[in-house]
C-alpha positions, 0 to 999 in steps of 0.5 A: 704144128704138124701136118697130118698123115692117114696110116689105115685108120690112124691119123698121125699129126697135129690134133690127133693122140700120140700113136703107139707102135711096135714091130713083130719079131716073127718071120713075116712069111710065116703068116700064122705067127705073124697074125698071132703076134699082131692080135696080141699086140693089138689087144694090149694097145698097140695101134700100128704094127710094123713088119719086116719085109726082107723078101718078095715072099714077106711083101706078098705075105701082107695081103694074107696077113690082113685077110686073116686079121679080124681086127683093123690094125694098120700094117707098116712094111719095113724096107731096106735096099730094094724099092721093088719090095716096097712097091710089092708090099704097097700092091699087097695092102701095106698101109705105110712103108718105112724106107731109108731112100739112101739105101735104095740106091739111084733116084729113079728107083725111089721116083718109082716107089713114089709113083705107086705110093701116090697111086695107093695113097699110101704114106712113106716114113723116111729117116735115119738112124746112127748107123746109117748116116750119109758119109758127106754129112758125117764129115761136115757136121757133128754127129747129131746134126748129121743124123738130122740132116740125113733124115732131111736129105730123104725128105727133100728127095721125096719132095722133088718127086712131089710127094709130101705124105711123109713121116720122119724118124731120126733115131740114135742109141744115144738119148741126147743125140736122139733128143737134139736131132728131133729137136733140129728136125722139128725146127726145120720142117712140119711133118709128123715125127715118129720118135724113139731110140734105136738099139736101146738095149734090154730090160730096165736100160731100154726102158729108162732111156727110151722113157727119158728121150720120149718123154722129154720130146713129147713134153716139148711138143715134139713127136706124134707116134712112138716106139719104145725099142726093147730087145725080146718080146714086142709086147713090153714096148706097148706096155711101156709106151702106155706108161710113158704116155700116161705118165705125162698126161698125153693118153689115159690109160689104167695105172697102178701106183704103189708105195715104195714100202718100208718097215710099217708095211702091213701088206704085200704091196709089190705082190698085190700090185703085180697081180692086179696090174694087168687088169688095171692097165686094160681100164682107165682107172688109177688104182693105189696099193699102199702098205699102211694107213700112216700116208696110205689113204692121203697119198692115194686119195686121187686114186679111183680105187685103193687099198691100205694095209692095217695090222689085222686087215686092209681098208679099201677106199674110193676117191679117198673115202674108205668103203670097206674093211677086208682080210689081208688074204682077200685084198686082191679079190676085193680089188679086182671086183671093184676094178671090174665094176668101175671099168664097166660102168665107165 
């Protein structure tokens, strides 16, 4: 059981859906670009957006960003080293701040920040990653325990100032370190955990590593909000996060299932699946694309809608029952018509 923390309109913790986070890669002081990217992320399912705050201009830009946004998405200010930036971000409307108290400096600075966070009812996310371990813990423990204890040290510092509106994260670029550190933390405290890898990499490497770590932890009941770290376009992080949550049954997002293709394939499975996937992901439907009828309808019978190729045509089925035979050329059009109608009816 974890405590519940409110970030803007989103509740993080026991009894609430696992929330999806990402981070803009624009200069936060470039208000127009940042607003545009936040809108794009929110449109595809990002529920909490973090922005970098490296300077006072960026902290003050948060107010303008929130004024320009026509959507109510919580904004998290990412702060390092300067507690004054965190205070300024809170005063300008940040819904949460992410800090590493260990690099803020003297304890009085953390206390100053805590007082403002209390005043504005803004939660603080604290934590550690494999590149910012406290030296005394590195010398005392193995890397995994040092990572977890570094995060817990930050928690205890906030608790000393009677602050308990806390989310914790402990991230490594190593899958096993991340898993074991979060298991360790979850065994010690009941604050909500933000989970994911840090510096996971690019493309398939980042997706595979993040999926293993995040999926494993969530299946063990550890983690309340997630970010999939992928270098480049942050929208990919959101898409992969949705797929992880769908795959393990913790959230319901639309998904395309497709056969791996073989010599019996009668339609271009990959092309069809890729074409319809962006539409399907905006629904809650499961859509099957099967290359032939040998196993197609049987394997896809649990899908809401599906298609299976035949030599001269294709059959479209709903919940395992054939409803239509169409030409190869019209498969995408016919599928999309049915998908849109079903999504609208729901």
